[in-house]
N, C-alpha and C positions, 0 to 999 in steps of 0.2 A: 302199614302202608309205606311208611318211610323206609323201613328195612327192605321191603320189596323193590322200591324205586332205586335204592342203592345198588342192589344186585342187577337190576335191569340196565342201569347206565354204566356198568363195568365195560361195555363194549364201545361206549361213545368216544373215548379218547385213545383207543388202541391204534387207530390209523394215524392220527396226528403224532402220537408218541413214537411211532416207528418210521415216520415220514422221511427223515434224513437218511435212513438205511434203504427204504423202499425206492427212493428216487434213483439210487444206484442199481439196485438189484432188479428193479422192474424197468429201468432205463426210461425215466419220465422227465419231461421238462417241468418247470414250475407250473405252467398252465395246465398240463396234464395232471399233475399232482393235485392241483386245486380242483380239478373237475371231479375227482373222487369224493372230496368233501362236499362239493356241490351236489353230486348224486345223492349222498346221504341226507343232506338237508332237504333236497327236493322230495325224496321219498317220504321223509318224515312229515313234510308240510302237507302233501296230498293225503297221507294217512290221517293226520290230525284233523283235517277238514272233514273227511268222510266219517271218521269215528265220532267226532264231536256232534255232527248232525244226527247220526244214528243214535247216540246216547240220549238225546232229547226224546226219542220215540220208543226205544226199547229199554232204556235204563242204563245209567253209567256203570253199574256193577257188572252187568252181562258183558258189555263191550270191553271193560277193563280185563276181565278174566280170559276172554277169547283172544284178545290181542296179546296178553302175556304168554299164552300157549304158543301162538305163532312166533313170537319173538324168541322163545326158547329154541325152536327148531331152526329158524333162519340164522340165528347167531352162531350156532354150531356149524351150520353149512358154510358160513363165511370163514370160520376158523379152520375148517378142514380142507376147503377147496379153493380159497383165494390165493393164487400163486402167480398172477401176472396182472398187468394193468387192466385188461378187459374183464377178467374174472373178478378182480377186486372191485371194479366199478359196479358190475352187475350185482354181486352178492352183498356188498356193503349197502347199496341202495335198497335191495330187498330186505335186509335186516332192519334198516331204518323204517321202511314201509310197514313192517310188522309191529314196530314200537309205538306208532302214533296213538293207539288206543290206550296207552298206559299213562299218558300225561294229562290231557285236559279232563279226562274222566276222573282222574285222581283229584283234580281241583274241584270238580263238581261234587264228589263224595265228601270232601272236606267242607265245602261250602254248605252242604246240607246239614252237617253235624254241628258246626260252630256258628254262633251269632257274630255280628259285626264287631262287637267289642273285643272279641278274641280271635277273629278270623285271620287278621294280618299275621299274628304270631303263629297260628296253626299252619297257614300256607307257607310261612317262612321256613318252618321246619321241614315241610314237604320238599320245597326247593333245595334246602340245605342237604337233604338226603341224596338228591341227585348230584349235587356238587361233591359229596363224599364219594359217590360211585365214580365220578370222573377222576377225582384225585387218586383213588385206589387203582383205577385203570392205568394211570401214568406210573404209579409206584410199581405195579405188577410188571408193566413193560420194562421199567428200569432194571428190575431184578432178573427178568427172563431173557432180555435181549443178549447180554454177554454169554449166556449159558446155552440157549437153544435158538437164537435168532428170532426173527419175526414170527415164524410158525409156532413157536412155543408161546410167545406173547399172545398171539391170536387165540390159541387153544385155551389157555388159562382164563382169559377174560371172557371168551365165548361161552364158558360154562355159567357165567353169572346170571343171565336171564332164566336159565333152568331153575336155579335156586330162588330167583325172584318169583317165579311162578308158584313154587311150593309155598313160599311165605304168603303170597297174595291169596291163594286158595284157603290157607289156614285162617287168615284174617277175615275173609269175606264170605266163607261158605254158609254162615248162619245169618248174614245180614240180609234184610229185605231189599228187593229191587224197587226203587222209587222212580215213578214217572210223573212229572208235574203236569197238571192240566193246563191246556192253553185256552184262553178266552178267544172266541171266534172273531171278535171285532178288532183284536190286536194282531198286527202282522209284523214280520221281521223288519220290513222297511221302516215302520213306525217306531218299533222298539229299539232298533239299533242304528239304522242308516240316518234317521232324522234326529238322533240323540247326539247333540253336539259334544257333550262330555265324553260319551262312549267312543265317538269317532276320534277325539283327541287322544284318548287312551290307546286306541288301536293303532293310530298313526305313530304315536310315541313308541309302541311296542315293535312296530315294523322296523324303525331305525335303531332301536335298542338291539334288535336281533341282528341287523346288518353289522353293527359294531361288535357285538359279543361273539357271535358264532364264527366269524372270520378270525377274530382274535384268538379264540380257542384253537381253531384249526391250524394256525400258523405259528403260534407262540413257541411250541417245542423246537421247531426248526430255527426260529429266530434266536432262541437261547443257545442252541448248538453253534450257530454262526457267531453269536456274540462272545461266547466263551473262547472260540478259536481265534477271533480277531483281537481279543483283549490279551491273548497270550496265556490264558489259564490252562494249566496242564490237565488233559482229560484222559490220557492213556493213548496207546497207539492205534487201537481198533476203532473203526467207525461205530461199532456197537456200543463201546464204552462212552463215546462222545454223546451218542443219542441217549444212553441211559442217564448220564449226568444231566442233560437238558430235561429229560422226562421227570427226574426228581425235582428239579427247580420249578417246572411247570405245575407239578402236583402241589407245590406249596402255594401257588397262585389260586388253585382250586380250593385249597383249605381256607384261604382268605375269603373266597366266595362263599364257602360254607358258613363262616362266621358272619358274613354280611347278611346272608339270607335268614339265618336264625335270629338275628338281632334287628335288622331293618324293618321286617314285617311287623314285629312287635312295637318298634319305635313309631311306626306310622299309625298304630292304634292310638298312640298318645299325642303325637305332634300333628297328625293329619297326613293324608296321602300326598298332597301337593308339595308340602314342605320337604318331605324326604325324597320324593322323586326329583325335584329340582336340584337339590344339593348333590345327590349321587350322579345324576346325568352330567352336571357341570364338571365334576371331578373326573369322570371317565373320559369325557371329551378332551380335557386338558392332557390326560395321560396318552390318549391316542395321538394327539398332535406332537407329543414329546418323545415317546419311547423309541420309535424307530431311529431317531437321530442319535440315540445313545448306544448304538450297537457295538461300538468299539471302546466304550467306557469301561471302567473297572466293574467286575461282576457284582460287587456289593451295591453299586449305584443302580445298575440295571435291575437287580432282584428287588431292591426297595421300591423302585417306581412300578415294577411289574406287580408286586404284592398290592400296592395301592390301587392299581389298575384292575386287578382281579376282584378286589373288594367292591369298588364302585360300579364296575360294569355289570356284576351279577346282583348286587344288593337291591336294585330296583325291580328285579323280576317278581318277587312275591308281592310287592306293593302294586305293581301294574295289574297283576292278576286279581288281587283283593279288591282294588278299586273297580275293576270291571264287574266282579260279582255283585257289587253294590249299585251298579249302574243300569242293569237290566233285570227283568223278572226271571225267576228260576226256570220257568218253562222255556225260556229262550237263551239260557246261559250256554248250553252246548253249541247252539248255532252261532252265537256271538263269539265264543272261543274258537270255533272252527273257522269262521271268517277271519278272525285275527290271526290264527295260526297259518292259514294258507298264504296270507300276505307276509306275515313276519318271518316264517321259515322259508318262504319263497325268496325273500330278500336275503336271508341268511344263507340260502343256497347259491345265490349269485355272488355274494360278497367274497368268499374264498377264491372263486375263479377270477374276479376282478383284481383281488390282492395279488394272485400269482401272475396275472398278465402285467400288472404294474411292476412287479418285481423283475420279470423278464425284460421289460422295456427299459429299466433303469440300471441294469447290470449286464456286464459282458457275458455271452453264452458260455456254458461249460465251466464256470467258476463258482466258488462259494459266494453267494450274494454278500456284498459289503454295504450296499445302499438300501436301507429298509424304510427310511423316513417317509418317502412318497407313498408307499403302500399303506403304511399305518395312517397317514394323513387322509387317505380315502375313507378309512373307517371313522375318523374323527368328524368328517362331514355328517355322517349319520348320527353320531352322538350329539352333535350341535342341534340338529333338527329335533331329536328327542327332548333335549333341554327346552327348546322353544315350546313344544307341545305341553310339557310339564308346567311351564310358566303360565300358559293360557288356561289351566284348570282353575276352577273355583276352590278357594280354601275350604276344607272339610270341617264340619263341626257336628257334634252329636245332636240328634233330634229325638223327641219323646218316644216314637214308636220303635226305637232301637236300631234304626238304620243310620247310615252316615250320609249327611247331606253335603253336596258339593261333588266335585269330580264327575259331574254328569249324572247324578242319581236321578232315576225316574221315580217320582213320588205319586 
């Protein structure tokens, strides 16, 4: 499942990695450039909601495999035919729409297999595999941009979901399809909307997504501007500059990989609330700081960015694990879908807001030199996520094997 998710997410960072080149070749303002990332996140959010709801009724395995097949087709279509702002917006959104059924359904499959004492670590590895795919996406873009421009970068990463489909089918073809029985007296409103702990986790996830998804969308372009403003030699071609920024952004995703693979397991030991609060506080501080460091030496920017990448993604598996422990399995897909439409909806708006703030605080037609206000807008979301984490109950083990606290329904 992890290898499949790695291949599926090879397309996730292709557009951000090539953004500094595409803004020129497709003649886009920062607001227009942000709207393509918004389209991707919006398509993903709608798909997550529908596929998660459907998975409760027909089984997570079926939805995962069908969505993987659609993702393979649409990712290749984006790679072959996205050659302008409009075609890029439509095809990148369609590719994201096809991917929704490969995320929350994977969480459901893992939750069915692992008990609470190991679930945080297992989901941590699942999230880490996605981070690996994003990092490889940036590395591939860095290698291919100077050689074949953005069309080659699109093509190589666009083949990833096809490989992911092959691996997913191999992993799941002999697995049973599990559909959890729903008790008639329990409704979604009772199980989720009136569950204060679950709502805190969902609101925290919404603002976590606001901060994280806009940060990933704009960080490669920020790094390219930072390297240029700090006087770091990148080479003469714009493609080389974008490639250098892509490599650096990939290192941030590697930090996210390390965070996901360790913080989920750490939350099994220290409790969900403790880990969530620490990570959200660190990522918020980084959001408020990093934009103002754009002209600082590259070493400082990269160090802060690495910490940012670690903290901003490290709470993803913990948030997901805590939610699986807060609602009954029969309602987990619906809860994840509700969370996803709100979280990725916020993540869809955030890159657009970031681009608009960037346009408003920099002269038109120039390389942006003021990034602090745009990143500050992300930090507000991180601050709200930290407040939500603070309000959770400390978790502790209980005799039936579940984890009490963080809104657990007993």
